[in-house]
N, C-alpha and C positions, 0 to 999 in steps of 0.2 A: 577436468575435475569440475564438477558442479556440486553447489550446496543451495539448500532453499529454506525459506521460512515463510511461515503462515501467521497472519493475524484474522482471527475469525469473530464474525459477530460485532465487528467495528460499527458504531452508531452514527454512520453518515452514508448518505447514498452512494451508489457505485458511480454514478455520473461525476459526482464532486469529486471522488477519489481518483477518478481517470484523468482528470485535467492536471493532477500532480504527478500522477504515474507516468503519464506520457513525456513530462520534462525529463526524467532521468533514465528512461530505457535507452540501452546501448552506451551509456557514458561509463568512465572508469568510476569506481567506488568512491576515492577521493572527491572527484568532481561532483558525484551524485550527493554526497553529505554536504558539500556546501551549498548546492542548489536547494535541498531540503531545510537546510539551518536557516536561510534568508527568505524562503518562501513566506507569504503572509497568510497562508491558509492552514486551519487548524489541523486539518488531516495530516499536514506534512509531518508532524510530530510522531503520529502513529506509524507512518511510512518509513521514518528515519529508524525508529526502533525496530521495526521488521528488518529492515536493509542491515543494522548492527547485527543483528540475530543470525541473520544469512552469513554476513562475514564470519562471525564467531564460529558457526558450524563449519566453515571452510578452513578455518584456521585449527580446528581439530584434527584435521588431516595433514597439517604441516605446511600450509599454503599461506604466503604472506598477503596481507590485505592490499598492499598496493599493485600487486599483479593481477588483481580481480577486477571485472567488469559487471555491470548489470545486464546480464543476458535476456531475461524475460522479466516483465512486471505484468500483473493483470489484477483486476478487481471484479470478482463475480458477486451477483446478487446474494445475499443471504435472506432469512426470512424477514417477512414484513409484519410490523405491529399493527394492528388496525384501531384505531380510536375514532371516537365520535365527538363533533363539535355542534352545540345546540344552534339552531339557526331560526329565522323568524317562522311564526305560525305553527310551532310544535313540530317541526320538522328538524333533521340533522344532516349534516355534510360529512362524509368520511375522511378522516386524515390518515394517510399512510406513513408510519415511520419506518423507513427503510434501513436496512443493515448490509453491510459487505464483508465479504471474504478476500483479504488482500494477500496476494502471494508475490514473493521476491525471489528470483533465482540468479544466483551470481556463478559465474565461471571464470577460469583463466583464459587468456588469449592464447591459441596454438601457437603463433610465432613467437611469442615472448618466452 
């Protein structure tokens, strides 16, 4: 049994999101929630909401949250907003404001 949830157009670069996502991949849901709750990165709140949504989707099918684990998580690149910053001598430099699509998939362990 699998359930998934997606958070789209999150205003953080995928590289920063992957730092937190890599910490919870393969962990039990209870342990993953603890890791996200005590992580000091701001993106951990968004990932925790996505994890809770995936667990709620699994519970709709009658699965207990304690029997779930984080099967797969990934952060894909979303659209990039392009902005410009004025520089010396009338030139400009580009600022890329990146976005992410975060996906969390939870599943039950087959042996449990």
